[in-house]
N, C-alpha and C positions, 0 to 999 in steps of 0.2 A: 633799718628795715631788718638789721639781724642782732641780736641777743648772742654774743658767744658766752656757752656755759662753762665748758673748762676745755683748756686747749693742754695736751700733753704731747710737747714736740719728740721726744723719743719713747719709743714702745720697750717693751719686753725685750721682743725678737731683737731690736738694734742694741739693747745692752748686750744681748750672749752676743752676736757679731762681732762689739767692742772687747768681749774678753776673748775670743776666738779669733781676733785678727790683730788685736795690738798688746803684745805681752807686754810691754811696759806698763800699761794701763791696766793688766787684768785687774789689779787689786780695786782699782776704782772700779770698773768694770764688776765686779764680783759685789762689790757693794750695792751697787744700783741695782744689782739683779733680784738680790736678797731683798732688800728696802722697799725695793718698789711697789706701790699701790695707787688705787686710783678710787676716789670717793663717789659713788654714784647717787647722789645726794641731787635728783631732778625735781623739780617744782615747775612741772607746765600745767597749762589747760588741758582739759582733754577737747581733743581735733587741734591743736595748735597744730601748725606744720613745722617740720623736722627736715633740717639736712644733718646727716648720720656720716662723718668719715670713720672705714674702717680700715683696718691692718692692711687689708689686700689690694687698698685704694681706691676700691668702689666708693661712690658716694651716694648713700639713698635717701631720698625724700620719702617724708610719710607723715603720717599722722598721728599725736601722741595717743596712747591709751591709758598706760598707766606704767610702772616702774615699782621695781623692790631696788635694795643695797646692790644689787650685782648684776639687775637685768632693765632692759629697757623694750618695749613692748608698743608696737609702731603697726598701726594697719596702712590700706590704702598706700603700698609701697610702690616706688617706680625706680628702678635702678638701670644704669648704665647699658645693661644687656634684655630691658624687656621695653616693649612701646605700649602695653596698658598697665595699669594699676593693680595691684594685687589686694582684693579687697579683705582676705584673712590677716589674724595680727600674727606679727614675726616677732621674733625676739633675738636681741642684741644682747651680748653680756660684754660686762668691761674686759675683758680679756679681747674682744674683739675691735673696739672703738680705739679711736685717735681721737675723733673732735665731734663734738656736737654743737650746731648753732640754728636759733629758734627764731622763725619770724615776729615780730613784735605783732598783739592780738588786734592793732589796728590794719596790720597789712594781711590780714587770714581773711577769705569769703566768710560769709556765713556757716554755719555747720550743717554737713551733709546730711538730711533727714534720713532716716531708714527706708522710708520708701525710694527714694531718690538713690540710694546705694543698692536696692533691690533692683530696680530698672537698669542701674549702671552695668553690673554684673550680669543681669540677663541679657545683655545687647551682646555681651561678648558670649558668641556660643562655642568657643573653643572647652571642651568637655577636661577635666584636670586629670583624668585618670585613662590607661591606654583604651583605645576605643574595641580591641577584642574582650578586655574586660568590663566594660560599660554593658556590651550587648549580651553577655554572658549574665551580667546581673540582670538588664529589663526582660531577660526569657524566664526567670524565676520563677516570676508570677502567673508563669504557663504552664508549668511543670510541675505544679502543687500537687502533694497527697493529700485528698479529702476522706477523713474517715468518719462516717457515719455509724459505726457499729464497731465494736471490738474484735475486729476479726482480723487477720494473718497479716494485715498491712498496717495495721494498727500494732502488733507487735515486733515486726519489721522496724516501723520506724521508731517505736520507743529503745529498739536496740542500737539503734543510730545514734540517739540523742544521747541515750546514758555512755558513749563511746565518744564524745565527743568533749574538747576542753572549754570551747566556747558555743552559745547558744544565742540567737536571737527571740527573744518572746513579746509577746503583748497578749492581751484578752480583749473581747468585743461584745459587748451587751447593748441591749437597745434605751438605757438609759444611765443616766451619769449616779454615782455614788455606792456607798458601800451595799446597799439592800438588792442594787438590781441586779438579777442573777445572769452569771456568763454562758453566753451563749457559744462563744468560739476561744479556745485557745489555742494561738497559731503560735510555732516554735519552728525555725531557720536554721540548719547548718548553714557552710558556704555553699553546698551544692544542691538542698533540696529544703523544700517549705513544707513543713508537716502544719495540716489543719485538723484538730479535735475539734467535732462536734459535740462539747459536751453535756448539750440540752438535751442531746438524745442517747445518751446513755442509759438515763432511767437506773441513775447511781444513787443512792442515800448519802454516801461520800464522795470525795475527790477521788478518782482512781489513783490505787495507791503506784501504781509506776510514775504516773505524772506528778505526784507526788514529792514522790522520791528525787525525779530532776532537778523540782524547782527547789526543794531545798537541800540539794546537795552543794557540798563547799567547794566541790573539784571541780565543778560547773561553770562558768562565765554564764550569767546571763544579761545579755545586753538589752538594756530600753531605753525607751526616750520618755523620759520624766515618768518615773517608778512610782510613784504614791497613789496612783491608783490601782495599779495591778497589787501592790505591797497590802493596801486597805481591804481592799475586796479579799484574797487570799486569806488574812489573817482573821477579819469578821464572819466570813460566809464556812470556810473551811476549819480555821485556824491551823494554817500553813503558815508559815515563818518562810519568806524566799531570802536565800542564803547568795551572797558572792556576786552582786549585780557590778555592773559595770553602765551609770547614767548616761549616757550622752548630751541629754539636755544639762546634768550638773556639770558636767565636763566642758561642755562650749560654754559656759557660763566661768567658768574657771580660764579658759585659755583666750577669748575674745572678748570679755565682759558682756556678751551679748544674752539674752534671754530667747530664742528662736524655737520655731515650732521644727519639727522633721524636716519637710520639704523645705523650709528656709536655711536649715543646716546644712542639706544636700546642695541648693543654690549656692549659699555661702563658703563653703570650704572645696564643692567640685564641680562649681558651673552647671549642675544640672537645672534642668528647663523648672521653673517653679511649677507648672502644673502637672509635673512626672507623677507625683503621688497624691496631689493635693485634693483631688475628688475622693480617693478613698480615704483620708482622713477625715473629710469633711463629712463622711459616711459614719465615721468612728462611732459615736452612739446613737446614730437613727434607728427606725423600727426595721430598716432593711435586715439586719443582723437577726431578727427574727422570726422573718418567714421562712417557711419551709414549703416545697423544697427551694433551698440556694439555690439560686441562678449560674452558671458560669463566671458571667461578671462579677457579681458579689464574692464569688471564693477569689475571684483574681486581685478585688481590693483588701481582702483579708490577707492575701500572701503578699500586697505594698506595702502593707501596714511593717512589715519585717525583714523584708529581702534586702535592705542596703543597709542594715543596721550593722551590720560585725564591720562591714569597708569604713562605716565613718567611725566604728570604735576604735579601730585600728588607726585611723588617722589622727584621730585627739590624741589617743595614747602617745604616740609618737611625742606629741606637742608638750604633753604633760610631763614627758620623763626627758624633754630636750637639755634641759639644766644638767639632770644626773647623768647623760650622756656624756655630755661635758666635762662633767667633773673626771669621770672613769676615765674618760680619754686622758684627761689634764694628768691624772694621778700615773695611770699605765705607763706616760711617758718620761715620769719624773726620773726615774733612775738614768734613764737614756739621758737626758740632759744634763744630771749630775756630773755622770762619768765623763762628758765632754769639758765639762768645768774642772773636774778632777786633773785631766788632761792639761788645760791649759795652763791650771795653777803651775801645775809640775813644769811645763816647757816655760813659762814667764819665770819659774826661779833658775831654771837654768840658764836662760837670755840673759838675766840679773847678775850671777854671779860669773859669766861667761865677760860681762862689762865690767 
């Protein structure tokens, strides 16, 4: 049933304890600590079921996604502390892993399809962010600021956006392609959604203040699939959108999945798939070109950006997880070395006494 991939009976932590508590063997322990390494050369099939034993004693059950020389990526994880599978991709590093066992292919049930996965996740209605934060995010699409002219609200909005480090961004038009006129530019901060009705500004050129925001390298623009935005801005207005965080690309890197925005919100936070799906379905329809815009259509416009910054922050943590692990290891290295030096001195004293 099981294929034993590798089994390392003694961990780095155990070697350290050997140094600390066995003065007679400190030389052996120190050599083992310095020479210790694990070859993380996994050869699994995608979705193959694995059992992963960690240093802390936990045994994780999950499905193989991918691996690197130092990291194992697994989804649908089930741990002793949870009763439901987590569909997001989890990362386990060589420093955490003691043992990995894999089910043989004939023992694994047929791969779970994408649709089955979505239904399975949606069946679990527990939202994976604090309820008050979820409620605040949902309320954003009802407190939008809509600007049909460059009035005082326009300049107040621009001033707010210019002073932000991160904003969410999308454009909405009646058709797909670089030639389709941009009807709306929708930008959002943590606390406010701004809808700029570009079609009513009667400007020969794109408004300078909004151009500055899009081209500013000090402001992160969070976009889900930035190709349409970048292409339209380049060909219609010769604007080069800078400092983009593309949640579509980030999702593909973190989870090896190509997901729409509603699917991302379901996948990572267990938000209902219907939460913004209707708004996304309207993204390239004629509704965006009708004037005056109804309140419902304005709310749909806001839905396209209101969750992007939260999604970006979650994905960024996943992308930087290995980096933070290395920083932690590096920052603790002098402390560990001081313990080793102290133990070596203590071991020398004990040997001399004997």
